[in-house]
N, C-alpha and C positions, 0 to 999 in steps of 0.2 A: 264832580262834587269838588270844592277846595275847601282847605281849612288851614288858618292862619293861627301856628299853636306858641304863646308864650309863656314858659317856665314862672310860677309866676311863687311867689313868699308867702302870698295868700290875694282871694281880690275878693271884690263880690261883684252883685247887679241888685237894680236899686227901679223899680219902677214906681212911678211916683212919689218916691222921694220913700218906701218902704221897701228894705233887703228883705228878695226872697229866694235870694244863693248869696253859701261865700263857701271858702273853699280856705285852708289853710294852707299846705305844702300841692304843688302841683300843678297844673297845667290848665291856662285859660282859651281855648275854642274856639272863635272868627267861626263857624259854617258856612258855606255855601251851596247853591242845589243849584242843577242849573236842568234844565228840559229832558236831557236824556240820561241823566240822573241813573241806576236804580239801584238796589239795595247789592250786588252785585260791589257797588261802590262804597257803599258804605261801608263794609266788610274792611275789603281795601282801605282804609283808613283810621280805621276800628286795628286794625293788624300794626299800622306803624307806628300808630301813636301810641298804646300802650307798652310796644317794645321798642320805643326808637330810644337810644343810648344817650341818651339830653343830660343825666344830673353826676353829678361830681362822685366820687369814688374814695379812699383812703387814699390817696393821692395826688388827689385833686385835675383827676383825670373825668373826661365825662363819657362815660363804662358802667350806668346804669339806667336801666328804665324809671317809667311812672311806675311799671307794680312791682320791682327791686323796691325801691320805696316808698312801696304802699301811700302813693301821690295818688289824688283827686283833682276833677276834672271838671270845672268850670264854663258850660256849651253855653254859646249863644251861638242864635241861628245868625247872616246874614246877610240876606241878597244881595250887598252891596259889591260883593266880593268881583257879584259879574259884573261892575260897570264897565259900558265901553265911552271912552275917552278919547274913540279918534280923532269923530268930527268934536270940530264946536267944546265949548264951555261949560254944555252943563251934557256931563256923564246918564246914555240913559242903560236901562239896567232887562235890554229885548232879553238877554244872555240867559236870566236868570226866572226859574222854575216858578211857574201860578204855585198862587201858595198853599193850594188842597195838595199836591202832592211834594209841594221841601218844608210840610208839615210834615206830610207822608215820610218826608226819608229823616228829619230832625229826628224824628222821634224813634226811629228804626235804629240809626245810629248813635242816640242813648241810653238805647235796652242794652244793646251788639258791646258797650262801653261795659255797661255797670253787669251781662255776662261775664266779663272780666274779670271780675271782683276788682269795680274799680265803683267810687264812691262821686255818684255824679250827683251835682247841681245844675238844676238849669233858669236864663231867664223862660219873660214869657212870651214864642214863637208873637212876629205883628206888631210889636207893645213896642215904644218907646220906649230907648233901656237906658239907666246911668250906671257902664262902668267903673270899678276900681279895679287896680293891682298896683302890686308890686314887683314889678319884672325884676328876676336874679338873674345877674348875667351883664347884662341882657342876651337872654338868645331864647329867638327871634325866629321857630321855623313851619316855611309853605309846602307844604301839604298838596301833592295834587290827583286824579284819582284816573285822569288821564295820564294820568306818569304808570303807571303795571306796565 
């Protein structure tokens, strides 16, 4: 699993011009799933995500985690994180998991984040979505469960 995490002051996701999820302070998470990913990969990413110290403390040092600041998560399924662009000009997505497997792990990831006491808003799996965010910092971090 791969996650692109952006620290955000606020963010929202819309489907067909209807806002279906929004947060005030926390992370926008773009989550990609590949064929070999398991629930163990989701556990690894969630533990990293909720404890990642990228929020500023009173001394303006990135020393606080999502849990420390009572942050929220806007979680978006993003199969394009597994795009293969090595050959030609059109990416292929053969490394992205099939929808059933990807959705199962995406939902599991979101449940695990909620079990950590973090509010989670989501996009709609498999739909065309528009995401608006104010990236604070900017701070953007990439996590990969294969790094464990």
